[in-house]
N, C-alpha and C positions, 0 to 999 in steps of 0.2 A: 504494500500500500504506500502511496506517495506521501511525502511530508505535508503537502497542502491538504490532502484528504484527511490525514490524522488531525490536523489543526481544525478543519471544518467540523469533524466529529466531536472534538473537544469543545469547541464553541457551542455546538448544539447541546451537548450535555451540560455545559455551564449554564446556559439560558434556562434549560429545563429544571436544573437543581435550584437556581436562584428563584425562579417563579414558584417552585414548590415550597421553598423555605419561607418566602414572603407570604404565601397563602396559609401555610401552617401557623406562622406567627400571628396573622390576623385572626385565625380561628381560635388560637389560644387566648388572645386578648379578649375576644368576644365572650368566650366561656368564663374567663376571669371576671369580666364585668357583670356576668349573671350571678356569680357566687363570690361576693366581696371578701369573705374571710378565708378563701382558699389560698394556700401557699404551696407553690410548686418547688421541688428540690432543685438544687444546683443553679439557682437564679434563672430558671427558665422563664418565669413570669416577667422578670425585669428585662431579660433579653427580648422577649416578644414585644414588650412595651417600647423599648428603644429602637427596635427594627421597624415596627409598624407606625410609630408616631410620625416620622417624616412623610409617610404616605397618607395617613389618615388625617393629619392636622390640616393641610391645605384643602382637602376635600370637605372636611367638616366646616371650615370657614366659608367655603363657597356655597354649600348647601344650606338652605334654611331648615330649622328643626320642624319636623312634621309630626305634630301630636306627641312630642316628647321622645320620638324615636330617632335614633341615629342611623342613617342609611349609608354613612361613609364606608363601613366595611364592605357592604354589598357593592357599592360603586368601585371601590379599590380592587376587589376580587375580579370584577369584570374587566377593569382596566389592565390588571396584571395579565390576565389571559389574552387580551387583545394585543398588548405590547409583545408578549412572548411569541404569539402566533405570527405577528408581522415580522419580528426579528428572525424567526426561523424560516419564514418564506423568502426573506432577502438573501439568505445564505445560498450559495450554489450547491447543488447536490454533489455528494462525494462520488467520485468515479470508481 
């Protein structure tokens, strides 16, 4: 397999893993918001908060609150999937 092909496969894997980690962090944050006293080991809750806040914060500021519900995680999950899909389609197929 050529070097460029390996690089393309690496970039595809990186995009997929990054999208998966961001999605998981947002899910963890949503679940932690439902159960306020829940503490996760190894600082997983803090990690999820620090990773997801740069994504959710701007969306939350742009969206109005609708009946006290925060739809920013839903919008962020859709945006992550769209961005990952577009980036993967921009890559040339490995030969």
